[in-house]
C-alpha positions in Angstrom: 85.3 75.4 81.5 86.3 73.5 84.6 89.2 75.0 86.5 91.0 71.9 87.8 92.6 72.3 91.2 96.2 71.0 91.4 97.2 72.1 94.9 95.8 74.0 98.0 97.7 75.4 100.9 96.5 77.2 104.1 97.7 80.8 104.2 97.2 83.7 106.5 94.5 83.0 109.1 91.5 82.0 107.0 92.9 82.2 103.5 93.9 79.4 101.2 96.2 79.6 98.1 94.9 77.4 95.3 96.9 76.4 92.2 94.9 75.6 89.1 95.9 74.2 85.8 95.4 77.7 84.4 96.7 80.0 87.2 96.3 80.6 90.9 93.9 82.2 93.4 93.9 83.3 97.0 90.5 82.6 98.6 89.4 83.9 101.9 87.2 81.4 103.8 86.2 83.9 106.6 82.8 84.8 105.1 81.9 81.1 104.9 83.3 80.3 108.4 81.4 83.2 109.9 78.2 82.8 107.8 77.6 79.2 107.1 77.1 76.5 109.8 78.7 73.9 107.6 82.0 75.8 107.6 82.2 76.9 111.3 84.4 74.0 112.2 87.2 75.5 110.1 87.7 78.1 112.8 89.8 75.4 114.4 93.3 76.1 113.0 94.4 72.4 113.0 91.4 71.4 110.9 91.7 74.5 108.6 95.4 73.5 107.9 94.3 70.0 106.8 92.9 71.3 103.5 93.4 69.0 100.5 92.4 68.7 96.9 89.2 66.8 96.1 89.5 63.7 93.9 89.8 64.8 90.3 90.7 68.4 91.3 87.0 69.4 91.4 87.6 71.5 94.5 89.1 71.5 98.0 88.0 69.6 101.1 88.5 69.2 104.8 86.4 66.0 105.0 83.1 65.6 106.7 81.3 67.3 103.9 83.2 70.6 104.2 84.3 71.4 100.7 84.4 74.3 98.2 84.1 73.8 94.4 86.8 74.6 92.0 84.6 77.2 90.2 83.8 79.0 93.5 87.5 79.2 94.2 88.4 80.4 90.7 85.7 83.0 90.2 85.6 84.4 93.8 89.3 84.1 94.6 91.8 86.9 94.2 94.9 87.1 92.2 97.7 86.2 94.6 100.0 88.8 93.1 97.7 91.5 94.7 98.4 89.9 98.1 102.1 89.4 97.7 102.7 92.7 95.8 100.3 95.3 97.2 100.2 98.7 95.5 102.8 101.0 96.9 101.7 104.0 99.0 101.6 107.3 97.1 104.3 109.5 98.7 104.2 112.3 96.1 104.8 115.8 97.3 101.3 116.9 96.4 99.7 114.2 98.6 102.1 115.0 101.5 101.1 118.7 101.3 97.4 117.8 101.3 97.8 115.5 104.4 100.2 117.9 106.3 97.4 119.9 107.9 95.4 116.8 108.9 98.0 115.3 111.3 
């Protein structure tokens, strides 16, 4: 099943938020920027922020052959809720007592 991209926005340094027909994902481009010559140009903040949806929603692009497929974004992206609503820190008395002697 093709996960068609509807919208892409730059977010937090090297992450992009991607809206699909069936949901949303947050995708971190850092591993590609650091590890693949093709993506190194995205270290430039102005270029990175120019992300746009490929024709037909088949991925995202920055032009010049720099693009990521919709399936890569969907399968390897993270649920944005995990970024915007991180799990709370456990402040239970039992944890505090365990940590008391460490600090």
